[in-house]
mmJSON file of the N, C-alpha and C atoms, coordinates in Angstrom:
{"data_MODEL":{"atom_site":{
"group_PDB":["ATOM","ATOM","ATOM","ATOM","ATOM","ATOM","ATOM","ATOM","ATOM","ATOM","ATOM","ATOM","ATOM","ATOM","ATOM","ATOM","ATOM","ATOM","ATOM","ATOM","ATOM","ATOM","ATOM","ATOM","ATOM","ATOM","ATOM","ATOM","ATOM","ATOM","ATOM","ATOM","ATOM","ATOM","ATOM","ATOM","ATOM","ATOM","ATOM","ATOM","ATOM","ATOM","ATOM","ATOM","ATOM","ATOM","ATOM","ATOM","ATOM","ATOM","ATOM","ATOM","ATOM","ATOM","ATOM","ATOM","ATOM","ATOM","ATOM","ATOM","ATOM","ATOM","ATOM","ATOM","ATOM","ATOM","ATOM","ATOM","ATOM","ATOM","ATOM","ATOM","ATOM","ATOM","ATOM","ATOM","ATOM","ATOM","ATOM","ATOM","ATOM","ATOM","ATOM","ATOM","ATOM","ATOM","ATOM","ATOM","ATOM","ATOM","ATOM","ATOM","ATOM","ATOM","ATOM","ATOM","ATOM","ATOM","ATOM","ATOM","ATOM","ATOM","ATOM","ATOM","ATOM","ATOM","ATOM","ATOM","ATOM","ATOM","ATOM","ATOM","ATOM","ATOM","ATOM","ATOM","ATOM","ATOM","ATOM","ATOM","ATOM","ATOM","ATOM","ATOM","ATOM","ATOM","ATOM","ATOM","ATOM","ATOM","ATOM","ATOM","ATOM","ATOM","ATOM","ATOM","ATOM","ATOM","ATOM","ATOM","ATOM","ATOM","ATOM","ATOM","ATOM","ATOM","ATOM","ATOM","ATOM","ATOM","ATOM","ATOM","ATOM","ATOM","ATOM","ATOM","ATOM","ATOM","ATOM","ATOM","ATOM","ATOM","ATOM","ATOM","ATOM","ATOM","ATOM","ATOM","ATOM","ATOM","ATOM","ATOM","ATOM","ATOM","ATOM","ATOM","ATOM","ATOM","ATOM","ATOM","ATOM","ATOM","ATOM","ATOM","ATOM","ATOM","ATOM","ATOM","ATOM","ATOM","ATOM","ATOM","ATOM","ATOM","ATOM","ATOM","ATOM","ATOM","ATOM","ATOM","ATOM","ATOM","ATOM","ATOM","ATOM","ATOM","ATOM","ATOM","ATOM","ATOM","ATOM","ATOM","ATOM","ATOM","ATOM","ATOM","ATOM","ATOM","ATOM"],
"id":[1,2,3,4,5,6,7,8,9,10,11,12,13,14,15,16,17,18,19,20,21,22,23,24,25,26,27,28,29,30,31,32,33,34,35,36,37,38,39,40,41,42,43,44,45,46,47,48,49,50,51,52,53,54,55,56,57,58,59,60,61,62,63,64,65,66,67,68,69,70,71,72,73,74,75,76,77,78,79,80,81,82,83,84,85,86,87,88,89,90,91,92,93,94,95,96,97,98,99,100,101,102,103,104,105,106,107,108,109,110,111,112,113,114,115,116,117,118,119,120,121,122,123,124,125,126,127,128,129,130,131,132,133,134,135,136,137,138,139,140,141,142,143,144,145,146,147,148,149,150,151,152,153,154,155,156,157,158,159,160,161,162,163,164,165,166,167,168,169,170,171,172,173,174,175,176,177,178,179,180,181,182,183,184,185,186,187,188,189,190,191,192,193,194,195,196,197,198,199,200,201,202,203,204,205,206,207,208,209,210,211,212,213,214,215,216,217,218,219],
"type_symbol":["N","C","C","N","C","C","N","C","C","N","C","C","N","C","C","N","C","C","N","C","C","N","C","C","N","C","C","N","C","C","N","C","C","N","C","C","N","C","C","N","C","C","N","C","C","N","C","C","N","C","C","N","C","C","N","C","C","N","C","C","N","C","C","N","C","C","N","C","C","N","C","C","N","C","C","N","C","C","N","C","C","N","C","C","N","C","C","N","C","C","N","C","C","N","C","C","N","C","C","N","C","C","N","C","C","N","C","C","N","C","C","N","C","C","N","C","C","N","C","C","N","C","C","N","C","C","N","C","C","N","C","C","N","C","C","N","C","C","N","C","C","N","C","C","N","C","C","N","C","C","N","C","C","N","C","C","N","C","C","N","C","C","N","C","C","N","C","C","N","C","C","N","C","C","N","C","C","N","C","C","N","C","C","N","C","C","N","C","C","N","C","C","N","C","C","N","C","C","N","C","C","N","C","C","N","C","C","N","C","C","N","C","C","N","C","C","N","C","C"],
"label_atom_id":["N","CA","C","N","CA","C","N","CA","C","N","CA","C","N","CA","C","N","CA","C","N","CA","C","N","CA","C","N","CA","C","N","CA","C","N","CA","C","N","CA","C","N","CA","C","N","CA","C","N","CA","C","N","CA","C","N","CA","C","N","CA","C","N","CA","C","N","CA","C","N","CA","C","N","CA","C","N","CA","C","N","CA","C","N","CA","C","N","CA","C","N","CA","C","N","CA","C","N","CA","C","N","CA","C","N","CA","C","N","CA","C","N","CA","C","N","CA","C","N","CA","C","N","CA","C","N","CA","C","N","CA","C","N","CA","C","N","CA","C","N","CA","C","N","CA","C","N","CA","C","N","CA","C","N","CA","C","N","CA","C","N","CA","C","N","CA","C","N","CA","C","N","CA","C","N","CA","C","N","CA","C","N","CA","C","N","CA","C","N","CA","C","N","CA","C","N","CA","C","N","CA","C","N","CA","C","N","CA","C","N","CA","C","N","CA","C","N","CA","C","N","CA","C","N","CA","C","N","CA","C","N","CA","C","N","CA","C","N","CA","C","N","CA","C","N","CA","C","N","CA","C","N","CA","C"],
"label_alt_id":[null,null,null,null,null,null,null,null,null,null,null,null,null,null,null,null,null,null,null,null,null,null,null,null,null,null,null,null,null,null,null,null,null,null,null,null,null,null,null,null,null,null,null,null,null,null,null,null,null,null,null,null,null,null,null,null,null,null,null,null,null,null,null,null,null,null,null,null,null,null,null,null,null,null,null,null,null,null,null,null,null,null,null,null,null,null,null,null,null,null,null,null,null,null,null,null,null,null,null,null,null,null,null,null,null,null,null,null,null,null,null,null,null,null,null,null,null,null,null,null,null,null,null,null,null,null,null,null,null,null,null,null,null,null,null,null,null,null,null,null,null,null,null,null,null,null,null,null,null,null,null,null,null,null,null,null,null,null,null,null,null,null,null,null,null,null,null,null,null,null,null,null,null,null,null,null,null,null,null,null,null,null,null,null,null,null,null,null,null,null,null,null,null,null,null,null,null,null,null,null,null,null,null,null,null,null,null,null,null,null,null,null,null,null,null,null,null,null,null],
"label_comp_id":["UNK","UNK","UNK","UNK","UNK","UNK","UNK","UNK","UNK","UNK","UNK","UNK","UNK","UNK","UNK","UNK","UNK","UNK","UNK","UNK","UNK","UNK","UNK","UNK","UNK","UNK","UNK","UNK","UNK","UNK","UNK","UNK","UNK","UNK","UNK","UNK","UNK","UNK","UNK","UNK","UNK","UNK","UNK","UNK","UNK","UNK","UNK","UNK","UNK","UNK","UNK","UNK","UNK","UNK","UNK","UNK","UNK","UNK","UNK","UNK","UNK","UNK","UNK","UNK","UNK","UNK","UNK","UNK","UNK","UNK","UNK","UNK","UNK","UNK","UNK","UNK","UNK","UNK","UNK","UNK","UNK","UNK","UNK","UNK","UNK","UNK","UNK","UNK","UNK","UNK","UNK","UNK","UNK","UNK","UNK","UNK","UNK","UNK","UNK","UNK","UNK","UNK","UNK","UNK","UNK","UNK","UNK","UNK","UNK","UNK","UNK","UNK","UNK","UNK","UNK","UNK","UNK","UNK","UNK","UNK","UNK","UNK","UNK","UNK","UNK","UNK","UNK","UNK","UNK","UNK","UNK","UNK","UNK","UNK","UNK","UNK","UNK","UNK","UNK","UNK","UNK","UNK","UNK","UNK","UNK","UNK","UNK","UNK","UNK","UNK","UNK","UNK","UNK","UNK","UNK","UNK","UNK","UNK","UNK","UNK","UNK","UNK","UNK","UNK","UNK","UNK","UNK","UNK","UNK","UNK","UNK","UNK","UNK","UNK","UNK","UNK","UNK","UNK","UNK","UNK","UNK","UNK","UNK","UNK","UNK","UNK","UNK","UNK","UNK","UNK","UNK","UNK","UNK","UNK","UNK","UNK","UNK","UNK","UNK","UNK","UNK","UNK","UNK","UNK","UNK","UNK","UNK","UNK","UNK","UNK","UNK","UNK","UNK","UNK","UNK","UNK","UNK","UNK","UNK"],
"label_asym_id":["A","A","A","A","A","A","A","A","A","A","A","A","A","A","A","A","A","A","A","A","A","A","A","A","A","A","A","A","A","A","A","A","A","A","A","A","A","A","A","A","A","A","A","A","A","A","A","A","A","A","A","A","A","A","A","A","A","A","A","A","A","A","A","A","A","A","A","A","A","A","A","A","A","A","A","A","A","A","A","A","A","A","A","A","A","A","A","A","A","A","A","A","A","A","A","A","A","A","A","A","A","A","A","A","A","A","A","A","A","A","A","A","A","A","A","A","A","A","A","A","A","A","A","A","A","A","A","A","A","A","A","A","A","A","A","A","A","A","A","A","A","A","A","A","A","A","A","A","A","A","A","A","A","A","A","A","A","A","A","A","A","A","A","A","A","A","A","A","A","A","A","A","A","A","A","A","A","A","A","A","A","A","A","A","A","A","A","A","A","A","A","A","A","A","A","A","A","A","A","A","A","A","A","A","A","A","A","A","A","A","A","A","A","A","A","A","A","A","A"],
"label_entity_id":["1","1","1","1","1","1","1","1","1","1","1","1","1","1","1","1","1","1","1","1","1","1","1","1","1","1","1","1","1","1","1","1","1","1","1","1","1","1","1","1","1","1","1","1","1","1","1","1","1","1","1","1","1","1","1","1","1","1","1","1","1","1","1","1","1","1","1","1","1","1","1","1","1","1","1","1","1","1","1","1","1","1","1","1","1","1","1","1","1","1","1","1","1","1","1","1","1","1","1","1","1","1","1","1","1","1","1","1","1","1","1","1","1","1","1","1","1","1","1","1","1","1","1","1","1","1","1","1","1","1","1","1","1","1","1","1","1","1","1","1","1","1","1","1","1","1","1","1","1","1","1","1","1","1","1","1","1","1","1","1","1","1","1","1","1","1","1","1","1","1","1","1","1","1","1","1","1","1","1","1","1","1","1","1","1","1","1","1","1","1","1","1","1","1","1","1","1","1","1","1","1","1","1","1","1","1","1","1","1","1","1","1","1","1","1","1","1","1","1"],
"label_seq_id":[1,1,1,2,2,2,3,3,3,4,4,4,5,5,5,6,6,6,7,7,7,8,8,8,9,9,9,10,10,10,11,11,11,12,12,12,13,13,13,14,14,14,15,15,15,16,16,16,17,17,17,18,18,18,19,19,19,20,20,20,21,21,21,22,22,22,23,23,23,24,24,24,25,25,25,26,26,26,27,27,27,28,28,28,29,29,29,30,30,30,31,31,31,32,32,32,33,33,33,34,34,34,35,35,35,36,36,36,37,37,37,38,38,38,39,39,39,40,40,40,41,41,41,42,42,42,43,43,43,44,44,44,45,45,45,46,46,46,47,47,47,48,48,48,49,49,49,50,50,50,51,51,51,52,52,52,53,53,53,54,54,54,55,55,55,56,56,56,57,57,57,58,58,58,59,59,59,60,60,60,61,61,61,62,62,62,63,63,63,64,64,64,65,65,65,66,66,66,67,67,67,68,68,68,69,69,69,70,70,70,71,71,71,72,72,72,73,73,73],
"pdbx_PDB_ins_code":[null,null,null,null,null,null,null,null,null,null,null,null,null,null,null,null,null,null,null,null,null,null,null,null,null,null,null,null,null,null,null,null,null,null,null,null,null,null,null,null,null,null,null,null,null,null,null,null,null,null,null,null,null,null,null,null,null,null,null,null,null,null,null,null,null,null,null,null,null,null,null,null,null,null,null,null,null,null,null,null,null,null,null,null,null,null,null,null,null,null,null,null,null,null,null,null,null,null,null,null,null,null,null,null,null,null,null,null,null,null,null,null,null,null,null,null,null,null,null,null,null,null,null,null,null,null,null,null,null,null,null,null,null,null,null,null,null,null,null,null,null,null,null,null,null,null,null,null,null,null,null,null,null,null,null,null,null,null,null,null,null,null,null,null,null,null,null,null,null,null,null,null,null,null,null,null,null,null,null,null,null,null,null,null,null,null,null,null,null,null,null,null,null,null,null,null,null,null,null,null,null,null,null,null,null,null,null,null,null,null,null,null,null,null,null,null,null,null,null],
"Cartn_x":[-1.163,-0.829,0.691,1.301,2.742,3.095,4.375,4.857,4.436,4.348,3.968,2.507,1.634,0.229,0.062,0.791,0.715,1.219,2.308,2.861,1.896,1.312,0.354,-0.883,-1.369,-2.556,-2.293,-1.136,-0.816,-0.59,0.086,0.303,-1.022,-1.925,-3.244,-4.022,-3.919,-4.608,-4.077,-2.745,-2.167,-2.509,-2.559,-2.965,-4.418,-5.286,-6.689,-6.842,-6.09,-6.135,-5.645,-4.554,-4.025,-5.01,-5.648,-6.627,-7.788,-8.309,-9.424,-9.008,-7.777,-7.282,-7.17,-6.614,-6.461,-7.814,-8.766,-10.112,-10.724,-10.468,-11.022,-10.357,-9.035,-8.279,-8.26,-8.325,-8.122,-9.398,-9.789,-10.988,-10.566,-11.153,-10.865,-11.554,-10.906,-11.552,-12.766,-13.704,-14.935,-14.662,-13.593,-13.309,-12.508,-12.269,-11.459,-12.335,-11.883,-12.588,-11.952,-10.8,-10.103,-8.821,-8.12,-6.907,-5.756,-5.77,-4.683,-5.116,-6.21,-6.728,-5.751,-5.229,-4.256,-4.87,-6.179,-6.78,-7.059,-6.635,-6.836,-5.946,-6.532,-5.75,-5.625,-4.401,-4.128,-3.658,-4.018,-3.484,-2.069,-1.373,-0.027,-0.036,-1.007,-1.097,-1.386,-2.269,-2.571,-1.362,-0.594,0.619,1.608,1.75,2.675,2.238,0.93,0.42,0.716,0.453,0.701,2.185,3.043,4.486,4.943,4.426,4.793,4.31,3.087,2.555,3.391,3.752,4.564,5.937,6.558,7.871,7.808,6.784,6.611,6.338,5.515,5.218,6.476,7.332,8.579,9.484,9.597,10.443,9.904,8.588,7.995,8.131,7.973,8.109,9.546,10.514,11.912,12.198,11.632,11.801,11.161,10.018,9.343,10.173,10.754,11.621,12.814,13.433,14.578,14.177,13.003,12.517,12.27,11.598,11.296,12.587,13.532,14.829,15.548,15.487,16.162,15.454,14.131,13.415,13.725,13.842,13.884,15.197,16.144,17.385,18.567],
"Cartn_y":[10.292,9.501,9.525,8.358,8.31,8.24,8.232,8.286,7.053,5.896,4.674,4.733,5.213,5.352,6.347,7.455,8.474,7.93,7.187,6.602,5.589,4.734,3.735,4.419,5.447,6.166,6.834,7.477,8.145,7.147,6.042,5.038,4.425,4.173,3.659,4.633,5.922,6.935,6.952,6.898,6.92,5.66,4.52,3.296,3.369,3.95,4.096,5.052,6.141,7.088,6.418,5.664,4.959,3.937,3.205,2.209,2.861,3.955,4.63,5.186,5.693,6.21,5.097,3.957,2.842,2.261,2.23,1.757,2.656,3.948,4.899,4.757,4.53,4.511,3.164,2.06,0.746,-0.06,-0.597,-1.427,-2.881,-3.753,-5.18,-5.713,-6.572,-7.176,-8.009,-8.143,-8.878,-10.354,-10.905,-12.327,-12.623,-11.63,-11.824,-12.202,-13.19,-13.546,-12.877,-12.256,-11.552,-10.962,-10.165,-9.507,-10.453,-11.663,-12.62,-13.763,-13.593,-14.623,-14.822,-16.022,-16.242,-16.173,-16.193,-16.154,-14.733,-13.74,-12.35,-12.073,-11.473,-11.099,-9.585,-9.102,-7.674,-7.294,-6.089,-5.559,-5.065,-4.659,-4.113,-2.885,-2.005,-0.79,-1.152,-2.121,-2.553,-3.16,-3.944,-4.537,-3.453,-2.426,-1.328,-0.568,-0.352,0.33,-0.498,-1.789,-2.665,-2.694,-2.75,-2.758,-1.457,-0.322,0.964,1.069,0.603,0.641,-0.248,-1.428,-2.338,-1.743,-1.158,-0.535,0.627,1.444,2.581,2.107,1.067,0.538,0.002,-0.66,-1.19,-0.048,0.981,2.122,2.862,3.058,3.745,2.928,1.611,0.781,0.801,0.821,0.902,2.252,3.323,4.648,4.695,4.049,4.004,3.229,2.118,1.333,2.179,2.877,3.718,4.834,5.427,6.502,6.007,4.874,4.33,3.909,3.381,3.019,4.235,5.351,6.552,7.108,6.876,7.37,6.574,5.274,4.42,3.672,3.763,3.005,3.905],
"Cartn_z":[25.868,24.691,24.524,24.476,24.292,22.799,22.503,21.124,20.333,20.999,20.303,19.842,20.724,20.347,19.21,19.298,18.251,16.92,16.949,15.726,15.122,15.939,15.451,14.877,15.555,15.079,13.735,13.594,12.329,11.198,11.48,10.44,10.0,10.954,10.606,9.748,10.063,9.267,7.83,7.673,6.33,5.552,6.209,5.524,5.072,5.898,5.513,4.328,4.334,3.213,1.941,2.036,0.868,0.35,1.246,0.851,0.101,0.619,-0.044,-1.405,-1.49,-2.775,-3.8,-3.406,-4.337,-4.734,-3.802,-4.149,-5.211,-5.116,-6.077,-7.449,-7.458,-8.706,-9.405,-8.649,-9.25,-9.168,-10.279,-10.373,-10.508,-9.698,-9.828,-11.074,-11.824,-12.99,-12.577,-13.48,-13.182,-12.91,-13.481,-13.299,-12.034,-11.19,-9.989,-8.803,-8.056,-6.826,-5.624,-5.808,-4.737,-5.275,-4.473,-4.971,-5.286,-4.74,-4.995,-5.901,-6.597,-7.5,-8.666,-8.872,-9.954,-11.349,-11.463,-12.797,-13.281,-12.535,-12.963,-14.17,-15.173,-16.346,-16.397,-16.58,-16.644,-18.036,-18.433,-19.683,-19.43,-20.473,-20.302,-19.409,-19.625,-18.811,-17.351,-17.14,-15.78,-15.098,-15.834,-15.28,-14.884,-15.72,-15.408,-14.161,-14.014,-12.823,-11.583,-11.65,-10.498,-10.159,-11.153,-10.914,-10.26,-10.72,-10.125,-8.676,-8.419,-7.05,-6.139,-6.618,-5.807,-5.517,-6.52,-6.318,-5.343,-5.483,-4.576,-3.157,-3.017,-1.685,-1.016,-1.771,-1.213,-0.775,-1.601,-1.246,-0.021,0.029,1.178,2.455,2.344,3.541,4.053,3.154,3.588,4.231,3.669,4.276,5.658,5.807,7.106,8.119,7.709,8.606,9.043,8.104,8.447,9.413,9.169,10.031,11.449,11.581,12.906,13.606,12.853,13.458,14.012,13.297,13.8,15.037,15.149,16.325,17.573,17.444,18.631,18.832,17.955,18.149,18.268],
"occupancy":[1.0,1.0,1.0,1.0,1.0,1.0,1.0,1.0,1.0,1.0,1.0,1.0,1.0,1.0,1.0,1.0,1.0,1.0,1.0,1.0,1.0,1.0,1.0,1.0,1.0,1.0,1.0,1.0,1.0,1.0,1.0,1.0,1.0,1.0,1.0,1.0,1.0,1.0,1.0,1.0,1.0,1.0,1.0,1.0,1.0,1.0,1.0,1.0,1.0,1.0,1.0,1.0,1.0,1.0,1.0,1.0,1.0,1.0,1.0,1.0,1.0,1.0,1.0,1.0,1.0,1.0,1.0,1.0,1.0,1.0,1.0,1.0,1.0,1.0,1.0,1.0,1.0,1.0,1.0,1.0,1.0,1.0,1.0,1.0,1.0,1.0,1.0,1.0,1.0,1.0,1.0,1.0,1.0,1.0,1.0,1.0,1.0,1.0,1.0,1.0,1.0,1.0,1.0,1.0,1.0,1.0,1.0,1.0,1.0,1.0,1.0,1.0,1.0,1.0,1.0,1.0,1.0,1.0,1.0,1.0,1.0,1.0,1.0,1.0,1.0,1.0,1.0,1.0,1.0,1.0,1.0,1.0,1.0,1.0,1.0,1.0,1.0,1.0,1.0,1.0,1.0,1.0,1.0,1.0,1.0,1.0,1.0,1.0,1.0,1.0,1.0,1.0,1.0,1.0,1.0,1.0,1.0,1.0,1.0,1.0,1.0,1.0,1.0,1.0,1.0,1.0,1.0,1.0,1.0,1.0,1.0,1.0,1.0,1.0,1.0,1.0,1.0,1.0,1.0,1.0,1.0,1.0,1.0,1.0,1.0,1.0,1.0,1.0,1.0,1.0,1.0,1.0,1.0,1.0,1.0,1.0,1.0,1.0,1.0,1.0,1.0,1.0,1.0,1.0,1.0,1.0,1.0,1.0,1.0,1.0,1.0,1.0,1.0,1.0,1.0,1.0,1.0,1.0,1.0],
"B_iso_or_equiv":[0.0,0.0,0.0,0.0,0.0,0.0,0.0,0.0,0.0,0.0,0.0,0.0,0.0,0.0,0.0,0.0,0.0,0.0,0.0,0.0,0.0,0.0,0.0,0.0,0.0,0.0,0.0,0.0,0.0,0.0,0.0,0.0,0.0,0.0,0.0,0.0,0.0,0.0,0.0,0.0,0.0,0.0,0.0,0.0,0.0,0.0,0.0,0.0,0.0,0.0,0.0,0.0,0.0,0.0,0.0,0.0,0.0,0.0,0.0,0.0,0.0,0.0,0.0,0.0,0.0,0.0,0.0,0.0,0.0,0.0,0.0,0.0,0.0,0.0,0.0,0.0,0.0,0.0,0.0,0.0,0.0,0.0,0.0,0.0,0.0,0.0,0.0,0.0,0.0,0.0,0.0,0.0,0.0,0.0,0.0,0.0,0.0,0.0,0.0,0.0,0.0,0.0,0.0,0.0,0.0,0.0,0.0,0.0,0.0,0.0,0.0,0.0,0.0,0.0,0.0,0.0,0.0,0.0,0.0,0.0,0.0,0.0,0.0,0.0,0.0,0.0,0.0,0.0,0.0,0.0,0.0,0.0,0.0,0.0,0.0,0.0,0.0,0.0,0.0,0.0,0.0,0.0,0.0,0.0,0.0,0.0,0.0,0.0,0.0,0.0,0.0,0.0,0.0,0.0,0.0,0.0,0.0,0.0,0.0,0.0,0.0,0.0,0.0,0.0,0.0,0.0,0.0,0.0,0.0,0.0,0.0,0.0,0.0,0.0,0.0,0.0,0.0,0.0,0.0,0.0,0.0,0.0,0.0,0.0,0.0,0.0,0.0,0.0,0.0,0.0,0.0,0.0,0.0,0.0,0.0,0.0,0.0,0.0,0.0,0.0,0.0,0.0,0.0,0.0,0.0,0.0,0.0,0.0,0.0,0.0,0.0,0.0,0.0,0.0,0.0,0.0,0.0,0.0,0.0],
"pdbx_formal_charge":[null,null,null,null,null,null,null,null,null,null,null,null,null,null,null,null,null,null,null,null,null,null,null,null,null,null,null,null,null,null,null,null,null,null,null,null,null,null,null,null,null,null,null,null,null,null,null,null,null,null,null,null,null,null,null,null,null,null,null,null,null,null,null,null,null,null,null,null,null,null,null,null,null,null,null,null,null,null,null,null,null,null,null,null,null,null,null,null,null,null,null,null,null,null,null,null,null,null,null,null,null,null,null,null,null,null,null,null,null,null,null,null,null,null,null,null,null,null,null,null,null,null,null,null,null,null,null,null,null,null,null,null,null,null,null,null,null,null,null,null,null,null,null,null,null,null,null,null,null,null,null,null,null,null,null,null,null,null,null,null,null,null,null,null,null,null,null,null,null,null,null,null,null,null,null,null,null,null,null,null,null,null,null,null,null,null,null,null,null,null,null,null,null,null,null,null,null,null,null,null,null,null,null,null,null,null,null,null,null,null,null,null,null,null,null,null,null,null,null],
"auth_seq_id":[1,1,1,2,2,2,3,3,3,4,4,4,5,5,5,6,6,6,7,7,7,8,8,8,9,9,9,10,10,10,11,11,11,12,12,12,13,13,13,14,14,14,15,15,15,16,16,16,17,17,17,18,18,18,19,19,19,20,20,20,21,21,21,22,22,22,23,23,23,24,24,24,25,25,25,26,26,26,27,27,27,28,28,28,29,29,29,30,30,30,31,31,31,32,32,32,33,33,33,34,34,34,35,35,35,36,36,36,37,37,37,38,38,38,39,39,39,40,40,40,41,41,41,42,42,42,43,43,43,44,44,44,45,45,45,46,46,46,47,47,47,48,48,48,49,49,49,50,50,50,51,51,51,52,52,52,53,53,53,54,54,54,55,55,55,56,56,56,57,57,57,58,58,58,59,59,59,60,60,60,61,61,61,62,62,62,63,63,63,64,64,64,65,65,65,66,66,66,67,67,67,68,68,68,69,69,69,70,70,70,71,71,71,72,72,72,73,73,73],
"auth_comp_id":["UNK","UNK","UNK","UNK","UNK","UNK","UNK","UNK","UNK","UNK","UNK","UNK","UNK","UNK","UNK","UNK","UNK","UNK","UNK","UNK","UNK","UNK","UNK","UNK","UNK","UNK","UNK","UNK","UNK","UNK","UNK","UNK","UNK","UNK","UNK","UNK","UNK","UNK","UNK","UNK","UNK","UNK","UNK","UNK","UNK","UNK","UNK","UNK","UNK","UNK","UNK","UNK","UNK","UNK","UNK","UNK","UNK","UNK","UNK","UNK","UNK","UNK","UNK","UNK","UNK","UNK","UNK","UNK","UNK","UNK","UNK","UNK","UNK","UNK","UNK","UNK","UNK","UNK","UNK","UNK","UNK","UNK","UNK","UNK","UNK","UNK","UNK","UNK","UNK","UNK","UNK","UNK","UNK","UNK","UNK","UNK","UNK","UNK","UNK","UNK","UNK","UNK","UNK","UNK","UNK","UNK","UNK","UNK","UNK","UNK","UNK","UNK","UNK","UNK","UNK","UNK","UNK","UNK","UNK","UNK","UNK","UNK","UNK","UNK","UNK","UNK","UNK","UNK","UNK","UNK","UNK","UNK","UNK","UNK","UNK","UNK","UNK","UNK","UNK","UNK","UNK","UNK","UNK","UNK","UNK","UNK","UNK","UNK","UNK","UNK","UNK","UNK","UNK","UNK","UNK","UNK","UNK","UNK","UNK","UNK","UNK","UNK","UNK","UNK","UNK","UNK","UNK","UNK","UNK","UNK","UNK","UNK","UNK","UNK","UNK","UNK","UNK","UNK","UNK","UNK","UNK","UNK","UNK","UNK","UNK","UNK","UNK","UNK","UNK","UNK","UNK","UNK","UNK","UNK","UNK","UNK","UNK","UNK","UNK","UNK","UNK","UNK","UNK","UNK","UNK","UNK","UNK","UNK","UNK","UNK","UNK","UNK","UNK","UNK","UNK","UNK","UNK","UNK","UNK"],
"auth_asym_id":["A","A","A","A","A","A","A","A","A","A","A","A","A","A","A","A","A","A","A","A","A","A","A","A","A","A","A","A","A","A","A","A","A","A","A","A","A","A","A","A","A","A","A","A","A","A","A","A","A","A","A","A","A","A","A","A","A","A","A","A","A","A","A","A","A","A","A","A","A","A","A","A","A","A","A","A","A","A","A","A","A","A","A","A","A","A","A","A","A","A","A","A","A","A","A","A","A","A","A","A","A","A","A","A","A","A","A","A","A","A","A","A","A","A","A","A","A","A","A","A","A","A","A","A","A","A","A","A","A","A","A","A","A","A","A","A","A","A","A","A","A","A","A","A","A","A","A","A","A","A","A","A","A","A","A","A","A","A","A","A","A","A","A","A","A","A","A","A","A","A","A","A","A","A","A","A","A","A","A","A","A","A","A","A","A","A","A","A","A","A","A","A","A","A","A","A","A","A","A","A","A","A","A","A","A","A","A","A","A","A","A","A","A","A","A","A","A","A","A"],
"auth_atom_id":["N","CA","C","N","CA","C","N","CA","C","N","CA","C","N","CA","C","N","CA","C","N","CA","C","N","CA","C","N","CA","C","N","CA","C","N","CA","C","N","CA","C","N","CA","C","N","CA","C","N","CA","C","N","CA","C","N","CA","C","N","CA","C","N","CA","C","N","CA","C","N","CA","C","N","CA","C","N","CA","C","N","CA","C","N","CA","C","N","CA","C","N","CA","C","N","CA","C","N","CA","C","N","CA","C","N","CA","C","N","CA","C","N","CA","C","N","CA","C","N","CA","C","N","CA","C","N","CA","C","N","CA","C","N","CA","C","N","CA","C","N","CA","C","N","CA","C","N","CA","C","N","CA","C","N","CA","C","N","CA","C","N","CA","C","N","CA","C","N","CA","C","N","CA","C","N","CA","C","N","CA","C","N","CA","C","N","CA","C","N","CA","C","N","CA","C","N","CA","C","N","CA","C","N","CA","C","N","CA","C","N","CA","C","N","CA","C","N","CA","C","N","CA","C","N","CA","C","N","CA","C","N","CA","C","N","CA","C","N","CA","C","N","CA","C","N","CA","C","N","CA","C","N","CA","C"],
"pdbx_PDB_model_num":[1,1,1,1,1,1,1,1,1,1,1,1,1,1,1,1,1,1,1,1,1,1,1,1,1,1,1,1,1,1,1,1,1,1,1,1,1,1,1,1,1,1,1,1,1,1,1,1,1,1,1,1,1,1,1,1,1,1,1,1,1,1,1,1,1,1,1,1,1,1,1,1,1,1,1,1,1,1,1,1,1,1,1,1,1,1,1,1,1,1,1,1,1,1,1,1,1,1,1,1,1,1,1,1,1,1,1,1,1,1,1,1,1,1,1,1,1,1,1,1,1,1,1,1,1,1,1,1,1,1,1,1,1,1,1,1,1,1,1,1,1,1,1,1,1,1,1,1,1,1,1,1,1,1,1,1,1,1,1,1,1,1,1,1,1,1,1,1,1,1,1,1,1,1,1,1,1,1,1,1,1,1,1,1,1,1,1,1,1,1,1,1,1,1,1,1,1,1,1,1,1,1,1,1,1,1,1,1,1,1,1,1,1,1,1,1,1,1,1]
}}}
């Protein structure tokens, strides 16, 4: 197994763990047909949770890009 396979395997594992965690913590509203449905209505608390998750995801993805760049460039 080379470094690329190991990196892909570990990233896939972390994405699966994150997906299962978010499924456990976040409930889709009953009126939603999917995660990108424009008719979904969120409460203030729900909006704040979504904003925090989005901000954290952006920061983590940038950290991941920087990490991979230091490994291979």
